[in-house]
N, C-alpha and C positions, 0 to 999 in steps of 0.2 A: 504494499498501500505507501502510495506517494503522498506526503504531507510536508508542510512547509514549515520550517523552522524558521523564528523572528532573525530578520537579519542582525539585530544588536545581540542578539543571545551568545555568540561567539566573542564577539567585539567586549562584551561586559567580562565574560569568562576568562578570555585571555588575558585584559586588565588584571582583574581580581589576583588571577593567578600571578603575575609578573610581581603585582604589589606584596602578594602575601609571602614568595619566594624571597624577595628582599628583607622582609621583616623577619622570616626565618634565619635567614643569614644572618643578620642584624643581631637577633637572640642569640647564634651560636658563637658568634664574635663577642658579645658580651659577657656569656658564660666562659671563653677561653680568657678575656682578659680580666674578667672581675669574678672569680669564683662566689663572690658571698651576693652579690647583686642578680648574677646569673642563676644561682641555686634557686633564690627568691623566685624569680622570674617563672623559671622550671616548675618550682614546687606549686605556684599559683594555677599554672597550667594544667599541671597533674592534677589537682584538686578539682578543677571546671570539668574536666574530662570525667575524672570519676563520678563527679556529681551527675554529669548529663547519662553516662551508662546507667548508671543507678535508677533515675528519674525511666529511662527507657525500660529498663528491666520492670521495673515496678508495673508501666503502663503495658506492655507486653502481658505481664501476668494477669493483669485485670482482664485483658481482652479476653485470653483464654478459658477464665473462671466466670466472665459475667456477660458476655456477648454470644450471639449465634455465628456459626461458621458456616458459610454459604458453599455449598458442596453438591454432586450429583443428586442428594438424596434430599438436600434442604435447600430449598429455594432453588430448585434445578432450573428455573426458566431463567432468573438470574444469572445462576452458573452457566448455563447455555451461551448467554451474551458474552461474558467475560472469557470464555473458550473460545469465539468466534473472533473477539477482539484481540485477545492475544494473537490467534494465529495470523490474523491480519497484519500484525505488528511484529513478526517474527519473533515472538517470545519464546523462549524454551519452555516454559510451563507458567501458568496460571498462577498468579500471586494467591496469597491466603486471603481470603474477602470474609470480613467480618460486618454485621449488624449490629450496632450501638443503639442502645436507648439515648434520644438527645432532647428529651423534654420539649419537642416540637421545633427545634431549631433545624433548619435545612443546608445540610453542607455535607462533604464527605473529604477523605485525604488519604494520601500515600506515605507509606515511612517504610525503614528499612532497618532490620535489626538481627543481628548475629547471622549475617548472609543470608537472611531470608527477605522477602517483600511481602508488606502486606497494605491491603486498601481497605480503609473503614468507611462504611458507608453509615450514616445516620439514621434512623429509622423513620424518622418525619419524611424524609427525599424518597426512601422506598415506598411508603404510603403513598405518597403522592402519585409516585409512579404507578401503583396499582388502581389509584382513583382515575388517574387522568390519561394513561398510557405509556407502558415502557419506554416510549424514545426518549424521553426527557433522562431517563436513569441511564440509559444507554449513553448518552452522550456524556453525563456526568461521569458514568464509569469509566468510558472512554480517555476522557480528560486526564484521570488520575492514573490509569494504566501508561499514559503518554508520559507522566512524570517519572515512572520507571524505565519505561524503555529509552528517555534521554538522558538516564542517569543522575536524576535530578536529588533522588534519596541514596545515591551511592555514599557509603562512609568517607572512603578516600577523595573521591571530589569536595566533599563539604570540607574536610579538612585540610585540602589543597588551598581553599579560599578562604576559610575561616578566617586568619589575621585581616585580611582585608573588609571585613565587616566591620572593622574600627574606622573605616571612611565614612563619613557623613554621606547618606542618600545613595552610595554606591550599591551597597547590599540588597536594597529595597528596589533600586531600578532594575538590577539582574534578576530579581525574582518577581517583577512584573513583566519582563519578556518573556520569561519562563512560561508566565501563565498564558500570555497569547501564543506562545507554541504549542501547549497541550490542548488550548481551545481550538486549533487548527487541527490537529489530530483528532480530538472527540469530534469536530465538524465532519472530517473525513468518515470517521466509523460511523456516524449517524448523524447525517446532514439535517434530518426531520426532526431530530429533538434537540438540536444546538438553541434556536430561540426559545422553545418551550422550557430547554433546560436553565437558561439563563435567568427566563423572565420570573421561574419559579423561585431561583434564589434572590429576586427581586421583590416579590410581591406574595410569595406563597401560592400553595396548590391550589386554591379556591378562586386567586382574584387573577390568576396571570392571562386567563382566556381574556379578560376585559380590557386588557392593556392595548392599546393602538403601538405598534413597534414604532413606526414613522415619526408619530407625535411624541413617543418617549426619548427616542434618539435627537429629536430637534430639540429638547429641551437644554442641550449644548449652545445653543445659541443664547439662551438666557440664565442659565444656573451654571455655566462652567465660568465660576467666578473665580477671583484670588484665592479665595478660602477651599473652592473646590480643589483647584492644582495644587495649593499646598498641603492639602489633605493628602491627595496622592503620593505626592513625593514621600512622605512619611508612611506608605502602606506597601505591604508586601504584595499586593493586588492593585491590578488597574481598577477603577472606577467600573460599576457593571455598564453604565451609559455606553462607556467607550467601546466595551467588549462586546455588546449585543449590537453597537454599530458596526464593528467591523466583522462580524459573523453574517451582518446582514449584506455586507458589499458580498461577502462569500455568496451567499443564496442568491444575489441578482446575477453573479458572473456563471 
């Protein structure tokens, strides 16, 4: 399956990797020339890594004991969609998929732990799919599989660019272009579910059909103020109104 990687994704990744390597080299030089300061810096880094690992361990443990794992026997229709998407993306296996109680929150995310990939679907997202049609869920699932396909959840990739997160706005900018890439992947896997999937995230499962997409995207002419732009600069995700506008253009093409 062909899909379009956002043109700035490789640029931002290369820039962040370059900055991170310089910072790693600087840390190594600090440790070499000043054992005390270098040791303190290394100690903080190891504590942060250990704490991050512990949080991930607890979360994965929570998933296994408190959520429903999707399989050929459990939510088989959803598993079939995941199988088809994984095959289209040339993924060697279907990631572990879990349905988690969300208290009405509509979302999904992908992660990786101990060499295994995971996709977590919030229960309200799946409920919306069963109520209004599975096309939207198919798009959302394709989007999350796109993060895995692109290596966005890879531990080593994350560690490579981790120090560059210290640069203001750079990390969030890289995260936003990754979202555009995965929107494109989701669209190619499920074009009919792209706009409904995004609108469900914007308005909920019961109201999204009442939204006029053209009017909504035209809000940018009046609502895309400095406050909206600045808020997006600090966010890991592009504004929904912009994402829907991009997907609408793909539909027109």
